[in-house]
N, C-alpha and C positions, 0 to 999 in steps of 0.2 A: 300465262305471262305474269299474272299477279303473284303466283307462287314462286316463280323464278326470282322475281324482284325481292320478295320477302326473304328468300334464302340468301341473296347477295347482301342484303342489309344485315342479316344475322352474322354472316361471315365477316363483314367489315367491322361490326361491333366487337366480335371475338378477337380480331386482330388488334384493334385499338386497346382492348382490355389487356391483352398479352404484352403489348408495348408498354402500357402504363405500369404493370406489375414488374416487368423486367427493368424499367428505369428506376423504380423504387428500390429493387434489390441491388442494382448497380450502385445507386447512391449510398446505400447502407454499407456495401462492401468497400466503397471508397473511403467512407468514414472510418471503418475499421483499419484500413491500410494507413490512414493518416495519423492514427494514434502512435505515440512513441513506441518503438519496437521493444525497448527494454523496460523491465520493471525492477525495482530495487527494494530489497528488504535488508534489515540489519539485525544482528543479535549478538549477545555476549555469552561468555561461558558461565557466568554466575552474577549474582546481584551485589554481594558484599565483598569489599576489598579493604585490606589494611594499609595500602600504600606501599608495601614492600613487595616489589616485583611488578611485572607489566600488567597493564589493564587493556586487554585485547578486545577490539571491536571487529566483527566479521561483517563484511559488506557483500551481499550476494546479488549478482546481476543476472536476471533471467530474460531470455529471448522469448517474448510472447507473440512475435509476429508470425505470419504464415510463410515465412521465407528465411533463408540464411542471412544473418546480419554480422557486422564486425564493428569493433571499436578499437581505439588506440590507448595504450598505457604508456605514459611517460614515466621513466624511472627516476622520479624526483618527488619528494614528499609534497602532499597537498596540491596536486594538479589534477589528475584524473579522478581521484577519490578525495572528497573534501568533507570530513565529518566536522560538525560544529558542536562543541560541548558547552552546555549552560550550567553554571555553578549553582550552589544552594541558594544564592540570592536572586536567581532567575536571569542573571546577565551572562553574556558569553565569558567563559573563563579566559585567563591570560594566555594568549597564543605564544608559542615558542618558535614557530616556523620563520626562518630568517627573511625569506622573500615577502611574506605577508607583513612582517614588522616594518620592513623597509618600503612596502608598497611598490615593489618592483613590477614593472610592466610585464605582461604575459609574454611578449615577444622576447624579452631579455631572459626570462626564466627558461624558455624553451629553446633558446639559442644553443646550437651544438648538441642538441639532444635528438636522437632518432627514436621515436615512439615504436613500441612493439604492437603489432596488430593481433587481436584476439578474435577468432571467428567462432560464432555460436550457431549451430543449427537450431531449428525450431524446437522449443521446450528445453534446450540445453541451458546450463547456468555456469557462472564463473564466480568464485569466492575470493575476495581480497581481504587479508587480515592486517590490521595496523595496531600498534601500541599507542594508545591515546596519550600516554605520559611523554612520548617523544614529540607530540604536537602541542600539548597544553600543559600548563602549570596546574597540577592537581594535588593539592595538599590540604585544603580546608575540609574538615569533617562535614558530612551531610550528604544529601541526595543530589545527583547530577542527572541531567537529561542530554541525550545525544540524538541529533538528526544528521543524516549524511546526504551529500549531493554527489552525483555521478556525472562527469563530463565525458561523453563517449568520444568526442573529438576535442582534445584540449586546446587546440588553436582557435576554437569557436567559443562563443559565450553561452551556448545552450547547455543547461544543466537539468538533470532529472532528480527530484527529491526522493528520498526513501519513503515508502508507503507507511512506515511506522516510526515511532520514536521509542528509544529504549532508555531505561533508567538504571543507574547503579549507585551504590552508596559507599562512601569512604568512611570507615569506622575505626575505632581504636583496636589494637591487636587483641585485647581481651574480649571485646565484643565480637570480633571476627571469629575467634576460636569457638565462642559459644554458638554463633549462628551457623557454624559449619558442621555441627554435630550430626545434623540430619540431611546433609547434602549441600552442594555448592550454591544453589539459588534460593534456599529457604532460610528464613530468619527466626522461625518459631520452633519450639521443640515438639509441639503437637503436629502430627502428620497431617498437613492440610489437604492431601489428596482424598482423604475420607469425606471431605465436605465440598469438593469442587465439582462443577459441571464440566462435562466433556465439550470439546469444540462443536461437535454435532448437536449436542443439546442446547448450546448457546444459540446457534443459528435457528434451531427449531423454535425456541422461545421468542427470538427476535422477529421472525416472520409471522408468528402467531400474534405478537403485539401489533405489528403493522396491519395485519388483516382485521383485527378487532379494534384498531385505532386507539390502543392504549399507549399513548406516546410517552408517558413517564416510564413505563416498563421498557419501551423501545430503546430509549437512550441509556438504560442501565447496561445494555449489552455492547455498547460501542465506546471506543476511545475517540472522543470527539475531535481532538486536534489532529488525529491521523485519518479518521474516517472522512473528514471534510475534504481531504485531498482527492477522493474519488468523484467529486463533483467539481469539474474544472472551473466553472464560473466563480465558485466560492473559494476553491483551493488556491487559485492564482492570486486572488485578493488577499487571502489569509497569509500567504508566504511573504508578501511585501509590506505587511502591516506591523506596527509596533505592538507592545503588549496591550495597550489600552484599545487600540483599533481592533485587535484580534478578538476581544470580548464582544465588540459590536458585530463583527462578522459572524461569530459563533451564534449570537442571538438571532441574527437574520437567517442563518442556516436552520436553526431550530424552528423558527416561525415558518420557513419554507416547507420543512418536512411535515409539520403539524397541519398545514393546510390540506394535506393529502393529495393524492393523484386521482385524475379522472379515470384512469385505467387501474382501478383498485384491484387488490388481490382477490381472486375467486378460489384459488386452490394452489397447493404447492407440494413438492416432494423434496426431502432433504437426503442427499446421498451420504456416502461414508466419508469420514474424516481422514486426513492425511497429515500426520505430524512429522515434521522434518527432524530426523535423528540428530541429536546433539545440539538442538536449538530450542527456542521457545516460540517457534512459528508453526502454525498449522493452517491447512486449507480445507474448506468444505464446499462442495458443489451442490447446487439445488436447481430444480426446475420449477418455475413459477408461471401460473396462468393468470392473466389480467383481463378485466372486463373491457369489452369494446375493441379488442385487437382484431384486425381483419385477417382473413385467409387462415385463421387458426394459428396465428403466431403465438409463441410463448417466449419466455426468457430463460436463458441459462445464467445463473449467477455463480461466480467463484469468489468465496469470501476468504480473506486473509485474517487470521486471528493471532494474537500475541498473548502470551501468558504473563500476567502480573501477579507475583506471589502465587496464590493458589487459584486465581481467577483468569479465565480466558475471555478476552474482549475482542470484538471485531474492529480491525484497524483499516480495512479496505475492502472494496468489492469491484469486480469486473463483470460487466453484463454483455451478453451476446444474444442475438435473436435466433429463434429456431422455429420450425414448423412441425406440428404433430398434435397428438391427442392432448386435450386439456384435462385438468384435474379439478374440475368444478365439484 
């Protein structure tokens, strides 16, 4: 009788444990499903422009959800895709779009316009190209910064910022001719590829720096203003802050990272890199084991990197949880 009772207790405890684990996994899957389905990256054909001809920005929308998704494209400038250009003085350049200058209400802009629906299966992407000179007054020499916002449903206020910021430089024609001798995005005559790290090497050094708590080295490999977007609590605050407040948010973020995580890295493996042809964007996947994770869980990280001159920097990361062998 005592043995039967003991067996029943063990069975009930096993059932309760399974229920607990299934609820945790369900909660995690719900958190994944609640993330924005679309990811946005931007890139340009080159770095230097002489002002004669278009300055094209490519906006790539990627469906990262586990299901088919759709969005709407309104055939009018600066509605579905909204790049923001900052001039050499750090301020937004002069806008040329009529409805933005007039501060026309969204309902008026979209009146009599029937948006096109774009359907993307899982892992499919859509690229939209726009000439920035048609949207902004770009004549002052110097370096410009661009971030884009994507509105999957133009009638709504929800917007997804690009994971990265790109830069381009407006130069005199003679400077442009000189900088173009060795390719469209290089500015120096010495071939910089001889001295650069590959995207995979950057991620390897980045994870090593975190594991060894070498935080100065850690931040060498990230583009802070882009990387911060991968941490929603900081990214949301950063996007609504002015230039002075942004510095405070960046410092708080750095302090947060330097405190370290309780589930520190015990081991990792870095996979192969994938460089998007015709762009300055690359992806690197890695598997990371962390201390204290239950049930043998590990993390899969997908890093987004962007090339700045000859240097690849991490501009974003997406994490998912997995179960399997650790790399201690």
